[in-house]
TILUMMI-846830 format. One record per residue (C-alpha): residue in one letter; x, y, z. Coordinates in pm, whole numbers, m for minus. Layout:
BEGIN
- rest;c1;c2;c3
- A;X;Y;Z;
...
END
This chain:
BEGIN
- rest;c1;c2;c3
- M;m11491;m3786;m13126;
- S;m11827;m3658;m12996;
- T;m11853;m3280;m12914;
- S;m12018;m3340;m12598;
- P;m11799;m3308;m12292;
- Q;m11586;m3622;m12218;
- R;m11358;m3728;m11926;
- F;m11155;m4013;m11876;
- F;m10904;m4115;m11561;
- A;m10553;m4207;m11666;
- A;m10500;m4485;m11442;
- R;m10834;m4651;m11514;
- L;m10760;m4616;m11893;
- A;m10426;m4801;m11850;
- G;m10460;m5133;m12000;
- T;m10742;m5034;m12235;
- V;m10731;m5185;m12566;
- V;m10679;m4977;m12874;
- F;m10858;m5079;m13202;
- D;m10809;m4976;m13532;
- P;m11104;m4845;m13770;
- I;m11192;m5185;m13893;
- G;m11207;m5332;m13526;
- E;m10876;m5506;m13494;
- P;m10677;m5470;m13163;
- V;m10371;m5305;m13229;
- G;m10241;m5260;m12877;
- K;m10290;m5133;m12513;
- I;m10274;m4810;m12350;
- R;m10012;m4774;m12105;
- D;m9977;m4419;m12032;
- V;m10082;m4059;m12137;
- V;m9830;m3813;m12265;
- V;m9933;m3457;m12142;
- L;m9743;m3114;m12217;
- P;m9758;m2844;m11930;
- Q;m9877;m2519;m12052;
- A;m9752;m2157;m11947;
- R;m10104;m2075;m11882;
- G;m10382;m2302;m11835;
- A;m10382;m2666;m11773;
- A;m10160;m2938;m11910;
- R;m10279;m3061;m12241;
- A;m10278;m3425;m12362;
- V;m10054;m3484;m12665;
- G;m10091;m3855;m12718;
- F;m10084;m4196;m12569;
- V;m9806;m4462;m12504;
- V;m9954;m4800;m12668;
- E;m9775;m5116;m12603;
- V;m9796;m5336;m12918;
- P;m9723;m5692;m12975;
- G;m9368;m5776;m12885;
- K;m9387;m5543;m12583;
- R;m9267;m5235;m12789;
- R;m9403;m4917;m12668;
- V;m9524;m4665;m12958;
- F;m9652;m4333;m12966;
- L;m10021;m4278;m13068;
- P;m10105;m3904;m13109;
- V;m10408;m3771;m12949;
- T;m10524;m3643;m13292;
- R;m10550;m3989;m13429;
- V;m10795;m4087;m13154;
- T;m11168;m4107;m13279;
- S;m11299;m4241;m12965;
- I;m11249;m4300;m12589;
- T;m11512;m4517;m12413;
- P;m11492;m4773;m12112;
- G;m11311;m5073;m12260;
- Q;m11187;m4938;m12570;
- V;m10989;m4660;m12764;
- I;m11053;m4624;m13142;
- S;m10774;m4499;m13358;
- S;m10770;m4372;m13715;
- G;m10503;m4515;m13964;
- L;m10190;m4726;m13881;
- L;m9965;m4671;m13583;
- N;m9623;m4540;m13648;
- M;m9392;m4859;m13484;
- R;m9100;m4624;m13404;
- R;m9037;m4690;m13036;
- F;m9173;m4428;m12815;
- E;m8921;m4165;m12676;
- K;m9040;m3888;m12430;
- R;m8953;m3529;m12565;
- S;m8821;m3254;m12370;
- G;m9108;m3092;m12161;
- E;m9344;m3383;m12192;
- M;m9468;m3584;m11874;
- L;m9633;m3909;m11849;
- V;m9909;m3917;m11639;
- I;m9880;m4249;m11468;
- A;m9512;m4252;m11466;
- D;m9448;m3899;m11358;
- L;m9770;m3795;m11176;
- L;m9926;m4078;m11000;
- D;m9798;m4075;m10639;
- R;m9665;m3736;m10656;
- T;m9700;m3525;m10339;
- V;m9892;m3190;m10400;
- T;m10008;m2919;m10147;
- L;m10369;m2835;m10106;
- L;m10419;m2464;m10148;
- D;m10702;m2475;m9906;
- G;m10447;m2506;m9629;
- S;m10539;m2844;m9538;
- G;m10198;m3001;m9600;
- Q;m10052;m3239;m9835;
- A;m10164;m3540;m10042;
- T;m10064;m3794;m10291;
- V;m10205;m3814;m10650;
- Q;m10403;m4152;m10711;
- D;m10558;m4079;m11043;
- V;m10574;m3784;m11300;
- A;m10868;m3695;m11493;
- L;m10861;m3526;m11848;
- D;m11164;m3347;m11993;
- Q;m11226;m3254;m12343;
- N;m11259;m2873;m12398;
- R;m11467;m2683;m12670;
- H;m11166;m2712;m12906;
- R;m11168;m3083;m12845;
- D;m10830;m3080;m12679;
- W;m10784;m3315;m12370;
- E;m10680;m3109;m12066;
- L;m10588;m3207;m11701;
- S;m10884;m3128;m11516;
- K;m10910;m3316;m11178;
- L;m10703;m3506;m10931;
- H;m10807;m3784;m10705;
- V;m10599;m3746;m10408;
- R;m10516;m3918;m10082;
- R;m10454;m3705;m9777;
- A;m10132;m3730;m9603;
- K;m10152;m3821;m9245;
- T;m10219;m3551;m8996;
- G;m10240;m3514;m8640;
- S;m10144;m3784;m8379;
- G;m10306;m4063;m8181;
- L;m10671;m4123;m8269;
- T;m10695;m3838;m8483;
- K;m10417;m3964;m8706;
- L;m10584;m4306;m8744;
- V;m10919;m4138;m8845;
- S;m10762;m3904;m9116;
- R;m10564;m4184;m9246;
- G;m10659;m4286;m9593;
- E;m10919;m3989;m9663;
- T;m10958;m3949;m10048;
- L;m11109;m3663;m10230;
- T;m11115;m3516;m10591;
- V;m10999;m3160;m10654;
- D;m10963;m2956;m10944;
- V;m10588;m2916;m11081;
- D;m10576;m2561;m10994;
- A;m10654;m2631;m10622;
- V;m10314;m2778;m10559;
- S;m9948;m2689;m10589;
- G;m9653;m2883;m10691;
- L;m9811;m3102;m10950;
- H;m9512;m3006;m11206;
- G;m9166;m2935;m11185;
- T;m9092;m2862;m10814;
- Q;m9199;m3145;m10620;
- A;m9052;m3452;m10563;
- E;m9058;m3737;m10825;
- Q;m9273;m4062;m10811;
- S;m9069;m4295;m10590;
- A;m8860;m4539;m10803;
- A;m9006;m4827;m10585;
- L;m9356;m4743;m10686;
- L;m9248;m4705;m11068;
- L;m9065;m5048;m11034;
- A;m9389;m5214;m10896;
- S;m9576;m5120;m11218;
- Y;m9293;m5286;m11408;
- Q;m9251;m5619;m11202;
- D;m9375;m5852;m11449;
- L;m9162;m5718;m11752;
- K;m8898;m5947;m11900;
- P;m8542;m5778;m11857;
- A;m8535;m5689;m12225;
- D;m8855;m5494;m12201;
- L;m8754;m5335;m11866;
- G;m8421;m5246;m12028;
- E;m8609;m5083;m12319;
- I;m8804;m4861;m12053;
- L;m8496;m4767;m11871;
- Q;m8363;m4629;m12205;
- E;m8651;m4415;m12238;
- L;m8592;m4253;m11867;
- D;m8348;m3953;m11812;
- A;m8030;m4028;m11636;
- K;m8138;m3936;m11298;
- R;m8457;m4143;m11299;
- R;m8256;m4424;m11467;
- L;m8038;m4439;m11174;
- E;m8303;m4414;m10937;
- L;m8473;m4712;m11081;
- A;m8161;m4908;m11107;
- E;m8097;m4866;m10735;
- E;m8424;m5031;m10641;
- L;m8365;m5328;m10857;
- S;m8221;m5646;m10672;
- D;m7862;m5736;m10779;
- D;m8011;m6037;m11007;
- R;m8269;m5822;m11168;
- L;m8026;m5530;m11252;
- A;m7766;m5800;m11372;
- D;m8007;m5937;m11619;
- V;m8146;m5587;m11739;
- L;m7782;m5444;m11779;
- E;m7712;m5755;m12019;
- E;m8003;m5623;m12247;
- L;m7872;m5261;m12246;
- P;m7673;m5100;m12507;
- E;m7289;m5035;m12416;
- D;m7301;m4657;m12335;
- T;m7612;m4698;m12119;
- R;m7477;m4989;m11923;
- V;m7168;m4811;m11855;
- E;m7343;m4499;m11757;
- V;m7541;m4697;m11485;
- L;m7239;m4889;m11353;
- T;m7037;m4585;m11322;
- R;m7284;m4394;m11123;
- L;m7381;m4681;m10880;
- Q;m7165;m4715;m10564;
- A;m6854;m4911;m10635;
- S;m6966;m5197;m10394;
- R;m7296;m5233;m10540;
- A;m7159;m5232;m10894;
- A;m6930;m5522;m10773;
- D;m7205;m5709;m10637;
- V;m7418;m5701;m10964;
- L;m7113;m5819;m11154;
- D;m7085;m6091;m10916;
- V;m7408;m6236;m10988;
- M;m7367;m6201;m11384;
- D;m7252;m6493;m11597;
- P;m6890;m6448;m11610;
- D;m6898;m6391;m11999;
- D;m7135;m6103;m11961;
- A;m6955;m5957;m11680;
- A;m6630;m5977;m11857;
- D;m6802;m5800;m12165;
- I;m6922;m5524;m11945;
- V;m6597;m5475;m11737;
- Q;m6411;m5441;m12064;
- E;m6633;m5138;m12170;
- L;m6540;m4951;m11819;
- P;m6269;m4708;m11781;
- H;m5962;m4901;m11672;
- D;m5935;m4754;m11327;
- L;m6300;m4834;m11249;
- A;m6274;m5178;m11401;
- E;m5975;m5267;m11184;
- E;m6157;m5148;m10868;
- L;m6466;m5348;m10935;
- L;m6258;m5637;m10987;
- E;m6090;m5610;m10649;
- L;m6420;m5550;m10480;
- M;m6564;m5880;m10645;
- E;m6574;m6220;m10490;
- P;m6240;m6352;m10562;
- E;m6365;m6660;m10746;
- E;m6609;m6455;m10959;
- A;m6320;m6188;m11050;
- E;m6073;m6478;m11134;
- D;m6332;m6612;m11394;
- V;m6383;m6262;m11544;
- R;m6002;m6198;m11572;
- R;m5954;m6509;m11752;
- L;m6207;m6441;m12017;
- M;m6059;m6088;m12062;
- A;m5734;m6264;m12179;
- Y;m5917;m6371;m12487;
- D;m6007;m6189;m12784;
- E;m6372;m6093;m12776;
- Y;m6454;m6263;m13105;
- T;m6299;m6588;m13021;
- A;m6433;m6907;m12859;
- G;m6247;m6804;m12532;
- G;m6412;m6457;m12555;
- M;m6756;m6573;m12603;
- M;m6781;m6877;m12373;
- T;m6925;m6890;m12014;
- T;m6710;m7079;m11764;
- E;m6995;m7221;m11562;
- P;m7167;m7473;m11785;
- L;m7335;m7789;m11615;
- I;m7044;m8030;m11532;
- V;m7071;m8367;m11367;
- A;m6859;m8676;m11307;
- P;m6935;m8987;m11526;
- E;m7061;m9173;m11214;
- T;m7344;m8916;m11149;
- P;m7688;m9069;m11178;
- V;m7938;m8926;m11424;
- A;m8177;m8800;m11155;
- H;m7901;m8569;m11020;
- C;m7835;m8426;m11374;
- L;m8225;m8367;m11421;
- A;m8239;m8173;m11096;
- M;m7945;m7958;m11203;
- I;m8100;m7849;m11534;
- S;m8437;m7777;m11364;
- R;m8300;m7486;m11172;
- E;m8483;m7173;m11251;
- E;m8185;m6933;m11286;
- L;m8038;m7131;m11584;
- S;m8101;m6996;m11933;
- P;m8264;m7271;m12156;
- A;m7971;m7281;m12380;
- L;m7737;m7346;m12081;
- A;m7968;m7621;m11929;
- A;m7990;m7807;m12257;
- T;m7642;m7989;m12211;
- V;m7459;m8161;m11919;
- H;m7089;m8196;m11978;
- V;m6926;m8506;m11830;
- C;m6568;m8447;m11717;
- R;m6307;m8602;m11516;
- S;m6209;m8425;m11193;
- P;m6176;m8146;m11097;
- L;m6527;m8055;m11188;
- E;m6476;m7670;m11228;
- T;m6344;m7521;m11531;
- P;m6064;m7580;m11626;
- T;m6172;m7942;m11556;
- G;m6010;m8279;m11617;
- R;m6074;m8434;m11955;
- L;m6391;m8364;m12104;
- L;m6540;m8718;m12161;
- G;m6838;m8607;m12354;
- I;m7196;m8438;m12317;
- V;m7544;m8527;m12266;
- H;m7839;m8349;m12391;
- F;m8154;m8315;m12157;
- Q;m8396;m8493;m12385;
- H;m8148;m8798;m12378;
- L;m8152;m8769;m11998;
- L;m8548;m8786;m11997;
- R;m8531;m9122;m12180;
- E;m8297;m9288;m11940;
- R;m8378;m9453;m11587;
- P;m8304;m9218;m11291;
- D;m8037;m9439;m11142;
- R;m7826;m9491;m11444;
- P;m7474;m9322;m11440;
- V;m7446;m9053;m11690;
- G;m7123;m9168;m11807;
- E;m7281;m9480;m11981;
- I;m7500;m9253;m12194;
- L;m7270;m9013;m12363;
- D;m7385;m8881;m12697;
- A;m7202;m9034;m12972;
- D;m7154;m8724;m13181;
- R;m6904;m8485;m12985;
- H;m6838;m8146;m13120;
- T;m6581;m7909;m12948;
- V;m6395;m7607;m13051;
- P;m6055;m7486;m12947;
- V;m6035;m7166;m12749;
- H;m5883;m6967;m13002;
- M;m6097;m7048;m13276;
- P;m6271;m6721;m13441;
- L;m6646;m6632;m13438;
- S;m6682;m6732;m13794;
- G;m6552;m7089;m13724;
- V;m6780;m7113;m13416;
- T;m7085;m6986;m13596;
- R;m7020;m7245;m13886;
- E;m6970;m7540;m13656;
- M;m7288;m7472;m13447;
- A;m7481;m7383;m13760;
- T;m7358;m7698;m13937;
- Y;m7475;m7941;m13663;
- N;m7770;m7742;m13520;
- L;m7608;m7695;m13173;
- V;m7769;m7479;m12928;
- S;m7430;m7512;m12734;
- I;m7068;m7617;m12790;
- P;m6810;m7706;m12537;
- V;m6458;m7517;m12558;
- V;m6171;m7728;m12473;
- D;m5776;m7674;m12461;
- D;m5516;m7860;m12623;
- E;m5521;m8141;m12370;
- G;m5907;m8171;m12405;
- R;m5980;m8033;m12075;
- L;m6324;m7822;m12065;
- L;m6277;m7455;m12027;
- G;m6632;m7347;m12079;
- A;m6919;m7346;m12343;
- I;m7060;m7135;m12600;
- T;m7443;m7120;m12616;
- V;m7624;m6982;m12938;
- D;m7748;m6653;m12772;
- D;m7365;m6577;m12718;
- V;m7310;m6612;m13079;
- L;m7610;m6401;m13169;
- D;m7473;m6126;m12961;
- H;m7170;m6127;m13143;
- V;m7311;m6161;m13483;
- L;m7573;m5899;m13486;
- P;m7468;m5544;m13520;
- E;m7339;m5381;m13224;
- D;m7633;m5134;m13196;
- W;m7891;m5388;m13266;
- R;m8065;m5318;m12917;
- E;m8106;m4950;m13024;
- Q;m8260;m5009;m13352;
- D;m8622;m4938;m13368;
- E;m8713;m5198;m13639;
- P;m8538;m5539;m13706;
- P;m8385;m5575;m14058;
- A;m8625;m5727;m14299;
- L;m8563;m6082;m14365;
- T;m8669;m6226;m14695;
- G;m8680;m6617;m14768;
- Q;m8447;m6844;m14574;
- I;m8159;m6715;m14370;
- D;m7834;m6785;m14536;
- L;m7615;m6939;m14248;
- A;m7306;m6916;m14460;
- E;m7345;m6535;m14536;
- I;m7359;m6520;m14139;
- S;m7045;m6696;m14109;
- R;m6874;m6497;m14358;
- A;m7001;m6169;m14189;
- A;m6879;m6318;m13846;
- G;m6555;m6372;m14009;
- A;m6531;m6010;m14122;
- R;m6616;m5873;m13783;
- G;m6348;m6086;m13627;
- T;m6086;m6003;m13888;
- A;m6168;m5634;m13848;
- R;m6115;m5627;m13481;
END
């Protein structure tokens, strides 16, 4: 870095591309990690960088050779281990922006809008300035005039920046993550402390929180659900796919699980209880009880409208199951299935019962994981119906359900995916799945 004084503002730096020494982009700045000091200003120790795949990693400040508008240049390779905030560290954007501070000149309170860091003579980056917005003061016309006034002050001109003031509101923090996919938001939730994680969870809608919980490790989602109000936890379980809700309920303490099942909608609770009766590593334990089901006289146009619903996962929307009445699981006899590509090739008014796929693959409800895996791999299926001894449809297993059970239980917590060489051996996966099912 240059020895001349430099300054950057954290919020303005967010989104800036990080380049390696040869000019290749490696990620984007998402936050600045600072360490408050017993004496003097907080000092920057590094940056949170988002690399391809939405993974957030740590870039030490000592590895940064240049910070200029539009680019940050680093030396060497990034450590791809997932970033975890250490004790005592703070994130400027996540922890300090929108924090309420008190102006020491006696003029009242203000909220932090941006934070400037200057490079000192030792080439360390220190918090130096705060861009703040004054709180509303006075009443009537005076209050309107003072609203929105902003100013830049020295860090030591305020109190409450570290430690004692209220945290940035969870709603504001959530707004910065609104475009993230559930898996990426789940990864961020894991990085927060338990109190902050609960605050953020409480701000999420029921549907959004349900999607995120499905992406979290067992211990984290149990922690979140047990700390939510019971009525809210039951509402979240209501909007989950029944198979995912059943998996989570089985992880909860028995008394809490029963309480939540009593608070759930009766129909949803019934589906969850039915799935909990099956061993986790069987077809019944993996299936969802809410596949797409239609009668044979249903026109193709209606089926296409069903599969276009935004809330359906791609794997679940890929197949329509044609059954005799009743059309809710357990249904009448399963007549067959139709894949969405087949529906696209037919005229809209044609009854779906006339175009059933010739190849029909089903699995019995007690088939072990290894058998289900082998069946889906052999015939390249993204989903497969689960039937009882009378041929009635009980549910369907999608490929993501199988992957969740085949992968190691802690796969969401692993910093690096296992290395794959050559072709994936599906037979070996089936053998491994069989071993997992037998072990349990």
